[in-house]
N, C-alpha and C positions, 0 to 999 in steps of 0.2 A: 497588651489588649483586651478588656471584659467583650465577651460575644452575647448575647440574648439566643434563644430557640430561632430564633426567626432568620437572623444572620446565618447560622448553621446552616438551618433549612434551607436558606437560599447558595450558598456555596455546594451544600451537596445535590443541589438542582444543576446550577452550572456545569459539574465534576459529571454529572450523569450516571453518579455510581451512591450506592447507600441510600439510607432512610433512616428515620428517628424511629426507635423501637420503643423507647423509654425514656422519660424524665424522673427524676430522683433526689430530692433535696439532701444535703449532706446530715442534717437534724434527724433523718431516716435512717437513710443508710449507712452510717458512720455513727451511729450512738455510741459513745462511750461511758453513759451513764448504767449501764444493763438493763436499759429499758427493754423489753424484750417486745411490748406492745410495738414499737415505733420499729424495729428493727423487721419483725414480723411482716409488717405491710412492704418492706421493702424485698424481704424475701419474697414474698408471694408475688408479687409481680414480675419478678424474673424469674421464678421457676415454676408458677402456675398462670402467667398471663393476665391473671387479676388486674384489674387499673380503676382509676377516680374519674369521676365526669370529662371529657374532653374537653379542651378550653379550660380549665382550671387553672392553666398559665399565666394565662392574660391577666388574672385578677392580681393586683399589686401586691407588693410584698417580695419577702428575703427569698433569691431564689435556693437559699441553704435551707429555706423550710417547705419548698416545694414538695405535696403530699404525694406518693407513689401513683 
C-alpha cells in the first residue's frame, strides 16, 4: 500500500511516538549516475541539517524526485 507523508505523520501522532526528521526522493539520495551534486544535497540534509523550503512536498510531482 502506498502512503504519503501526511498518512505517515497521522500514524506517528496516533502512536504518540517519533517524528519525521527528513524527506528525500530517491532521485537525490540514491543516484546511480555518479552525480555528486544530487547526492550532496541528500548528504548535507542528513549530516548538516541543511534543508529546503518547508512545504515543498505539497507540490505535485514524483515523490522520487523530492528535493531534500
